[in-house]
C-alpha positions in Angstrom: -51.3 -56.9 26.3 -53.0 -59.2 23.5 -55.6 -56.6 22.8 -53.8 -53.7 23.0 -51.3 -55.4 19.9 -54.0 -56.2 17.9 -56.2 -53.4 18.2 -53.6 -51.3 15.8 -53.4 -53.8 13.8 -56.4 -54.1 13.2 -57.4 -50.3 12.7 -54.5 -50.9 10.0 -56.1 -53.7 7.7 -59.4 -51.5 8.2 -58.0 -48.4 7.0 -56.2 -50.2 4.0 -59.2 -52.1 3.2 -61.0 -48.3 3.1 -58.4 -47.5 0.8 -58.7 -50.1 -1.6 -62.7 -50.4 -1.6 -64.0 -46.7 -1.5 -62.9 -44.7 -4.5 -64.2 -45.4 -7.7 -62.9 -47.7 -10.6 -60.8 -45.5 -13.3 -62.0 -46.7 -16.5 -59.4 -46.4 -19.8 -61.0 -44.0 -21.9 -58.8 -44.2 -25.2 -56.1 -46.6 -25.9 -53.3 -46.4 -28.6 -55.2 -46.8 -32.0 -51.9 -47.1 -33.5 -49.5 -50.4 -32.8 -46.1 -50.3 -33.1 -44.8 -51.7 -36.4 -41.7 -52.8 -38.2 -40.3 -49.6 -40.2 -40.4 -51.2 -44.1 -39.7 -48.3 -46.6 -39.8 -48.5 -50.5 -36.2 -50.3 -50.4 -36.4 -53.0 -47.5 -36.3 -55.4 -50.2 -33.2 -54.1 -52.3 -31.6 -53.7 -48.8 -31.9 -57.5 -48.3 -31.1 -58.1 -52.0 -28.0 -56.5 -51.3 -27.2 -58.6 -48.3 -27.5 -61.6 -50.5 -25.2 -60.1 -53.5 -22.3 -59.1 -50.9 -22.5 -62.4 -49.6 -22.2 -64.2 -53.4 -19.7 -61.8 -54.4 -17.5 -62.7 -51.3 -17.5 -59.3 -49.9 -17.1 -59.4 -45.6 -15.5 -57.6 -42.7 -14.9 -53.9 -44.5 -15.2 -51.7 -41.6 -17.0 -48.1 -42.2 -18.0 -45.5 -40.3 -19.8 -42.0 -40.6 -20.8 -38.7 -38.0 -23.9 -38.5 -39.7 -25.9 -36.6 -42.0 -26.5 -32.9 -41.2 -29.2 -31.2 -42.2 -27.9 -28.5 -44.2 -31.2 -27.1 -45.1 -32.1 -26.7 -41.3 -35.6 -27.8 -41.8 -35.8 -31.5 -41.2 -34.7 -32.9 -37.6 -34.0 -36.4 -38.3 -31.5 -39.3 -36.7 -29.7 -39.6 -40.1 -27.2 -41.2 -38.7 -29.1 -44.1 -37.2 -31.3 -44.4 -40.6 -27.6 -44.9 -42.2 -26.5 -47.5 -39.5 -29.9 -49.6 -39.8 -29.3 -49.6 -43.5 -25.6 -50.7 -43.4 -26.8 -53.3 -40.8 -29.7 -54.7 -43.0 -27.2 -55.3 -46.2 -24.7 -57.2 -43.5 -27.4 -59.4 -41.3 -26.3 -62.6 -43.6 -22.8 -61.6 -45.5 -20.9 -59.7 -43.0 -19.7 -57.4 -45.5 -19.3 -54.3 -43.8 -18.7 -53.5 -39.7 -20.1 -50.1 -38.6 -17.3 -48.6 -35.9 -19.5 -46.3 -33.9 -16.3 -43.3 -34.1 -16.8 -39.5 -34.8 -14.0 -39.5 -37.8 -13.1 -35.8 -37.0 -9.9 -34.6 -37.0 -9.3 -34.8 -33.4 -10.8 -38.3 -33.1 -8.4 -39.3 -36.0 -5.4 -38.7 -33.4 -7.5 -40.5 -30.8 -8.1 -43.3 -33.6 -4.0 -44.3 -33.3 -4.2 -43.9 -29.7 -6.9 -46.6 -29.7 -5.1 -49.1 -32.0 -2.0 -49.1 -29.4 -3.8 -49.6 -26.5 -7.2 -51.6 -27.7 -5.8 -55.1 -29.0 -9.5 -55.6 -30.3 -10.3 -52.4 -31.5 -10.4 -51.9 -35.8 -10.1 -49.1 -37.0 -12.6 -48.2 -40.0 -11.3 -48.3 -43.6 -13.6 -45.6 -44.7 -16.0 -43.2 -43.8 -19.3 -42.0 -45.3 -20.0 -38.4 -45.3 -23.3 -36.7 -46.6 -25.8 -34.1 -45.7 -29.4 -33.1 -46.5 -28.4 -30.8 -49.1 -32.1 -29.7 -50.6 -35.4 -29.1 -49.2 -38.1 -27.2 -52.0 -41.1 -27.4 -49.6 -44.6 -26.9 -50.8 -44.1 -25.7 -54.8 -47.1 -25.6 -56.4 -47.1 -27.4 -59.7 -50.4 -27.6 -60.8 -53.7 -25.4 -59.7 -57.0 -25.0 -61.4 -60.3 -23.6 -59.9 -63.7 -22.4 -61.3 -66.4 -20.3 -59.8 -70.3 -19.4 -60.4 -71.8 -16.6 -58.7 -75.8 -15.6 -59.0 -77.8 -13.5 -57.0 -78.0 -15.5 -53.5 -75.4 -18.2 -54.4 -71.6 -18.3 -54.5 -70.4 -21.7 -55.8 -66.4 -22.1 -56.4 -64.2 -25.0 -56.7 -60.6 -25.2 -56.5 -57.7 -28.5 -56.9 -54.3 -28.2 -56.7 -50.7 -30.4 -56.5 -47.9 -29.6 -54.1 -44.7 -30.8 -54.8 -41.8 -31.2 -51.9 -38.5 -32.1 -53.5 -36.0 -33.6 -50.8 -32.1 -34.1 -51.8 -29.7 -36.3 -50.0 -25.6 -36.4 -51.0 -23.3 -38.9 -49.7 -19.8 -39.6 -50.5 -17.0 -41.9 -49.2 -13.7 -41.4 -48.2 -10.5 -43.1 -46.8 -10.4 -42.4 -43.2 -6.7 -42.2 -42.7 -6.0 -39.3 -45.8 -8.9 -38.0 -45.2 -9.4 -38.2 -49.0 -13.1 -38.6 -50.8 -12.7 -41.0 -53.2 -13.6 -39.7 -57.0 -16.7 -41.9 -58.4 -18.3 -43.1 -55.4 -20.9 -40.7 -54.5 -24.9 -40.7 -54.5 -26.9 -37.8 -54.9 -30.7 -38.4 -55.1 -34.1 -36.3 -55.3 -37.4 -37.6 -53.8 -40.2 -35.3 -55.3 -43.3 -35.9 -52.9 -46.4 -34.8 -54.8 -49.5 -34.4 -52.7 -52.7 -33.6 -54.2 -55.5 -31.0 -52.1 -58.4 -33.8 -52.4 -56.6 -37.0 -51.1 -55.0 -38.2 -47.9 -52.0 -39.8 -49.5 -48.8 -38.6 -50.7 -46.9 -40.0 -54.4 -43.5 -39.9 -54.4 -41.0 -40.3 -57.2 -37.2 -40.4 -57.3 -35.7 -40.2 -60.8 -32.6 -42.6 -61.8 -30.8 -43.0 -65.0 -33.5 -42.1 -66.8 -35.7 -44.2 -64.8 -38.4 -43.4 -61.8 -38.8 -44.9 -58.9 -42.3 -44.9 -57.3 -42.7 -44.6 -53.4 -45.1 -45.0 -51.5 -45.4 -42.5 -49.1 -48.3 -41.3 -46.4 -48.8 -37.5 -45.9 -49.3 -37.9 -42.2 -45.6 -39.0 -42.6 -43.9 -35.8 -43.2 -40.2 -35.7 -44.7 -38.6 -38.2 -42.5 -39.7 -41.2 -44.4 -38.7 -39.5 -47.2 -35.6 -38.7 -45.9 -35.4 -42.8 -45.0 -35.8 -43.8 -48.3 -33.1 -41.5 -49.7 -30.6 -42.6 -47.0 -31.4 -46.1 -47.7 -31.1 -45.8 -51.7 -28.1 -43.5 -51.4 -26.7 -46.4 -49.1 -27.2 -49.2 -51.5 -25.6 -46.9 -54.2 -22.3 -45.7 -52.7 -21.4 -49.2 -51.3 -22.0 -51.0 -53.9 -19.5 -48.8 -56.0 -17.2 -49.1 -52.9 -17.6 -53.1 -53.0 -18.0 -52.6 -57.0 -20.7 -55.1 -56.9 -23.9 -54.9 -59.8 -25.7 -52.8 -57.1 -28.2 -52.1 -59.8 -29.7 -55.5 -60.1 -31.2 -55.0 -56.4 -32.9 -51.9 -57.8 -34.5 -53.4 -60.6 -32.7 -52.0 -63.4 -31.6 -53.8 -66.3 -27.9 -54.9 -66.8 -28.0 -53.1 -70.5 -28.6 -49.8 -68.7 -26.3 -47.4 -70.5 -25.6 -45.6 -67.1 -24.4 -49.0 -65.0 -23.1 -50.7 -68.1 -20.6 -47.3 -68.5 -20.0 -47.9 -64.6 -19.3 -51.8 -65.0 -16.8 -50.6 -68.1 -15.1 -48.4 -65.7 -14.7 -50.8 -63.1 -13.3 -53.6 -65.5 -10.8 -50.7 -67.5 -9.5 -50.0 -64.0 -8.8 -53.3 -62.5 -5.2 -54.6 -62.3 -4.9 -57.6 -64.0 -4.2 -60.1 -61.4 -7.7 -58.7 -59.9 -9.9 -59.4 -63.4 -8.4 -63.1 -62.9 -9.1 -63.4 -59.4 -12.6 -62.4 -59.8 -13.2 -64.9 -62.9 -11.3 -67.6 -60.9 -13.7 -67.1 -57.6 -17.0 -67.4 -60.0 -15.4 -70.2 -62.1 -15.0 -72.1 -58.8 -18.3 -71.4 -57.6 -20.3 -72.8 -60.6 -17.7 -75.6 -60.7 -15.9 -74.8 -63.7 -12.7 -74.5 -62.0 -10.9 -76.3 -59.0 -7.8 -74.9 -58.5 -6.1 -71.5 -56.6 -7.4 -68.5 -56.6 -4.3 -67.3 -57.4 -4.8 -64.1 -59.9 -2.8 -66.2 -62.5 -4.3 -66.6 -66.1 -2.6 -70.2 -66.6 -3.5 -72.8 -68.6 -6.0 -74.4 -66.6 -7.6 -71.3 -65.7 -8.1 -70.2 -69.6 -9.6 -73.9 -70.0 -12.1 -73.2 -67.6 -12.9 -69.6 -69.2 -13.6 -71.2 -72.4 -16.0 -74.0 -71.2 -17.9 -71.1 -69.1 -18.4 -68.9 -72.3 -18.8 -71.9 -74.4 -22.0 -72.6 -71.9 -22.8 -69.0 -72.1 -23.3 -68.3 -75.3 -20.0 -66.1 -75.8 -17.0 -66.9 -78.0 -14.9 -69.4 -76.4 -11.7 -67.6 -76.3 -10.3 -68.6 -73.1 -9.4 -64.7 -72.6 -10.8 -62.6 -70.0 -12.9 -59.7 -71.8 -15.2 -57.1 -70.8 -18.6 -59.2 -72.3 -17.1 -62.0 -69.8 -16.7 -59.8 -66.7 -20.3 -58.2 -67.3 -22.1 -61.4 -67.9 -20.1 -62.8 -64.9 -21.5 -60.1 -62.6 -24.9 -60.6 -63.8 -24.9 -63.8 -62.7 -25.0 -63.2 -59.2 -21.3 -65.0 -58.9 -21.3 -67.7 -56.1 -25.3 -68.2 -56.3 -24.8 -72.5 -56.5 -22.7 -72.0 -53.3 -24.6 -72.4 -50.0 -23.9 -71.0 -46.3 -20.9 -72.5 -44.8 -18.8 -73.0 -48.0 -15.6 -71.3 -48.2 -16.3 -68.0 -50.5 -13.5 -65.3 -51.4 -14.0 -62.2 -49.7 -13.0 -59.1 -52.1 -11.8 -55.6 -50.8 -13.1 -52.5 -52.0 -11.1 -52.7 -54.9 -13.0 -55.8 -56.0 -10.4 -58.3 -54.9 -8.5 -59.2 -52.0 -9.1 -61.5 -49.1 -10.4 -65.1 -48.4 -13.4 -65.7 -46.9 -13.3 -68.3 -43.9 -16.1 -70.3 -43.4 -16.1 -73.5 -40.9 -12.9 -76.1 -41.9 -14.5 -79.5 -43.1 -13.1 -82.6 -41.1 -10.0 -83.6 -43.0 -9.4 -80.4 -44.7 -6.5 -77.8 -44.2 -6.5 -74.6 -42.8 -7.4 -71.3 -44.6 -6.8 -68.0 -43.5 -7.2 -64.2 -43.4 -5.1 -61.9 -44.5 -5.8 -58.0 -43.7 -3.8 -54.8 -42.5 -4.3 -52.1 -40.1 -5.8 -50.5 -42.9 -8.3 -53.1 -43.5 -8.8 -55.2 -46.5 -7.3 -52.6 -49.1 -5.0 -50.9 -47.9 -3.3 -47.8 -49.3 -0.4 -45.6 -48.2 1.4 -42.7 -48.8 5.1 -43.3 -49.4 6.8 -43.3 -46.0 4.2 -44.9 -44.3 4.6 -48.1 -42.8 2.2 -51.4 -43.0 1.2 -53.7 -40.5 0.2 -57.2 -41.6 -2.7 -59.3 -39.6 -2.9 -63.0 -40.5 -5.1 -65.4 -38.8 -6.0 -69.2 -39.5 -8.9 -70.9 -39.4 -7.5 -73.4 -37.5 -4.2 -75.1 -35.9 -1.7 -74.5 -38.6 2.2 -73.4 -40.0 2.2 -70.0 -41.2 4.5 -68.4 -43.6 4.7 -64.4 -45.1 6.4 -63.1 -47.4 6.3 -59.5 -48.6 7.6 -58.2 -52.4 8.2 -54.2 -52.4 7.8 -52.0 -55.3 11.1 -53.2 -57.1 9.8 -57.0 -56.8 12.5 -58.0 -54.3 11.1 -60.6 -52.2 11.8 -61.5 -48.5 10.3 -63.7 -45.4 8.5 -61.2 -42.9 7.0 -64.4 -40.8 8.5 -66.2 -39.5 10.9 -63.9 -38.2 14.0 -63.2 -35.4 11.3 -61.4 -33.6 8.1 -63.9 -34.0 10.4 -67.1 -34.8 7.5 -69.5 -34.2 5.7 -70.5 -37.6 2.9 -71.9 -35.6 -0.1 -70.3 -35.2 -3.3 -71.4 -33.2 -6.7 -71.6 -34.8 -8.2 -67.8 -34.7 -5.6 -65.8 -33.3 -4.8 -63.2 -34.9 -0.8 -62.3 -35.3 0.4 -59.0 -36.3 3.8 -58.6 -38.4 5.6 -56.8 -37.1 4.4 -57.2 -33.7 4.0 -54.7 -30.7 3.4 -51.1 -30.4 7.6 -50.3 -30.7 7.8 -52.0 -33.9 10.9 -53.9 -34.1 10.9 -53.3 -37.9 9.0 -51.5 -40.4 7.5 -52.6 -43.6 7.4 -49.1 -45.2 6.4 -47.7 -48.7 9.0 -45.8 -50.6 7.6 -45.7 -53.8 4.8 -43.4 -54.9 2.3 -44.9 -57.0 3.7 -48.3 -56.7 2.0 -51.5 -55.6 3.4 -53.7 -53.6 2.4 -57.3 -51.8 1.9 -59.5 -49.2 1.4 -63.5 -50.0 0.8 -65.9 -47.1 0.9 -69.6 -46.6 -0.8 -71.9 -44.5 -0.9 -75.4 -43.7 -1.1 -78.2 -41.3 2.2 -79.6 -41.3 5.7 -77.6 -41.3 6.0 -77.3 -44.9 8.9 -74.5 -44.8 11.2 -76.8 -44.0 10.9 -78.7 -47.3 11.0 -76.3 -49.7 14.4 -75.6 -52.1 17.2 -74.3 -50.4 17.5 -71.4 -52.6 14.2 -69.7 -50.9 15.2 -70.8 -47.1 16.7 -67.0 -46.5 17.2 -65.3 -43.4 14.3 -63.6 -42.4 13.9 -60.0 -43.7 16.2 -60.7 -46.5 15.9 -60.5 -49.9 15.8 -63.6 -51.8 17.9 -63.8 -55.1 16.1 -64.0 -58.2 12.9 -65.2 -57.1 9.2 -63.8 -57.4 6.6 -63.9 -55.2 4.5 -66.8 -57.3 7.9 -68.7 -57.5 8.2 -68.7 -53.6 4.2 -69.5 -53.1 4.5 -72.5 -55.7 7.4 -74.0 -53.9 5.4 -74.6 -50.7 2.7 -76.2 -52.9 5.2 -78.5 -55.0 7.0 -79.6 -51.8 6.1 -83.1 -50.1 3.1 -82.8 -48.4 2.1 -79.1 -49.8 -1.4 -80.5 -51.4 -3.1 -78.8 -48.7 -1.3 -75.4 -48.4 -3.5 -72.6 -48.8 -2.2 -69.1 -49.9 -3.7 -65.8 -49.5 -2.0 -62.4 -50.9 -2.7 -58.6 -50.0 -2.0 -56.0 -52.5 -1.1 -52.7 -51.2 -1.5 -49.4 -53.4 1.0 -46.5 -52.5 -0.5 -43.7 -53.6 1.0 -41.0 -56.0 2.2 -37.6 -54.3 4.5 -36.1 -51.8 6.3 -38.3 -49.3 3.8 -38.7 -45.8 5.4 -35.9 -43.6 6.6 -33.8 -46.6 5.8 -30.4 -47.6 
């Protein structure tokens, strides 16, 4: 009985031993010679520079998307969307400037987007989308050729050399997702010329930009795909720099006085609202220790004095006025460079101004807040469309929000009869008006007008201490009051020293009413 059990087991063991010992051991003929390495392009340093630039200029949480960059030539098959996402990610690692929403912005998807906003409370709709393509590929164009030969009886000798150029072009544009309108002036078109020599293993690549040349290191064996990545990164730096109105040319090693970029900076300055200019200057002055007041966009005496001191220290005429020379010099200094991570920095929207950037609140300091909208930090609407305000305090506090319409009429929109509690817990986002079925609407009514929302947050319930003239029913006009009057009333009230105010500027686009012909 015992032997019958051991016999089969022993045979099995011997059989397995034969399997393991009888065959020849296979030797490794060849191992991979090229180890995997991280992709480092000619603009990797520029992307890191952009990350720092975005942080120092207070750019944060700008939601964008793209459906990729198709190859219009049909000859370069590459993952251009992933190249674009990687570029955006690298310039947002520390700053958090951009949030890429993986959402295909086709027409049907825009309809689905509104559905997702209603059913997914954590879904953030992108404000902008990047579109573009590989628009040009001229391959193997012989630019130079030379040859010589000699023939004698019984001997033929010959020599030839040539240079071959391949041209690749990438075009990028930025559009507003909701309106599907391409924003004028926020485009990039860059061409890379790959020069290959018939007698060498390497290829040189050159990009022409604003009268300058960028020399790009490129190996022949990499083909055109690395060239496309290089163009995608350069074009992304350019269009997102234009979107955020940051001096992106600094990260490309281009001098501040280059005529092309000097003209671009001048255009930004001329098209900024006066309050945007003042807010920008106040943030720079605050980061460099010249100004310790509230960034409110008001050119008051305190701000003028700070501007004068800054101008005198930087070899400018101390006028106290915000002119282009002051604006340009402040941009050139990488505003915020003296600040360190963790301090409160201001966040600008794509137009150059806007939201606060909250940081961890120091012990004993009052709460701060983030003020945004259902269309991001730089909302634009057509007449007839409704605004949804989003406010989020950094720590527990009492929040009060006021809305100024196109006529300058001011009304309290939070707290309101549908949201009666002014107290909001830390990091809880409140939507005004609330819910999917809105109990009231903040509807835009005048094309081309500028409207605004200002929110105040404090540790104590300051709203009960402001003057009675500002204590009106919710959603009702406050007679004779400007938005700044109401905001200043909170700061002037007893215990109002620790209040924080943030303002969201709303642009109503010119043109026909939404839904009209």
